[in-house]
C-alpha positions as CSV (number, residue, x, y, z in Angstrom):
1,M,-7.8,8.5,-13.3
2,L,-6.9,10.7,-16.2
3,L,-3.8,11.9,-14.4
4,L,-2.7,8.4,-13.9
5,G,-3.5,7.0,-17.5
6,G,-2.8,10.1,-19.5
7,V,-4.7,13.2,-20.3
8,H,-3.9,13.5,-23.9
9,Q,-4.4,9.8,-24.7
10,L,-7.7,8.4,-25.8
11,W,-7.4,5.3,-23.8
12,G,-5.8,7.3,-20.6
13,A,-9.2,7.2,-18.6
14,L,-9.5,3.4,-19.3
15,V,-5.9,2.6,-18.4
16,G,-5.9,4.9,-15.4
17,S,-9.2,3.3,-14.1
18,A,-7.7,-0.1,-14.5
19,L,-4.5,0.7,-12.8
20,L,-6.3,2.4,-9.9
21,V,-8.7,-0.5,-9.3
22,W,-6.0,-3.2,-9.7
23,G,-3.5,-1.4,-7.4
24,G,-6.2,-0.7,-4.7
25,A,-7.1,-4.4,-4.9
26,E,-3.5,-5.5,-4.7
27,L,-2.4,-3.1,-2.0
28,G,-5.4,-3.6,0.2
29,Q,-4.8,-7.2,0.7
30,G,-1.6,-6.7,2.5
31,L,-1.2,-3.2,3.7
32,D,-3.2,-1.2,6.2
33,Y,-2.1,2.1,4.8
34,W,-2.8,1.0,1.1
35,R,-4.7,4.4,0.2
36,G,-1.4,6.2,1.3
37,V,0.8,4.1,-0.7
38,L,-1.4,4.5,-3.8
39,G,-1.3,8.2,-3.3
40,L,2.4,8.1,-3.4
41,V,2.4,6.1,-6.5
42,I,0.1,8.4,-8.2
43,M,2.3,11.4,-7.2
44,A,5.2,9.8,-8.5
45,V,3.8,9.1,-11.8
46,M,2.7,12.6,-12.0
47,V,6.0,13.9,-11.2
48,L,8.2,11.3,-13.3
49,S,5.7,11.1,-16.4
50,P,3.6,14.2,-16.5
51,S,2.0,12.8,-19.6
52,G,0.8,9.8,-17.6
53,V,1.6,6.0,-18.0
54,L,0.7,5.9,-21.7
55,G,2.6,9.0,-22.6
56,G,5.4,7.5,-20.7
57,L,5.3,4.4,-22.4
58,Q,4.9,6.2,-25.9
59,G,8.2,8.1,-25.2
60,L,10.2,5.0,-24.3
61,W,8.7,3.2,-27.4
62,R,9.8,6.2,-29.4
63,R,13.3,6.4,-27.9
64,R,13.6,2.5,-28.4
65,S,12.7,2.5,-32.1
66,A,14.7,5.6,-32.9
């Protein structure tokens, strides 16, 4: 959950937990292999944004406002 939300962010655990629960609920409705898809999404977030979702959003916000 921390890896998904962001380790260096105060709200990282909360955002990671919310995304994990929401993603599991949404993917579980229509896919038989939803755990595998959710695992791939988590790995993609770890590779593309090592600082987590919140860190990635902060980086985008800084680039946009600069």
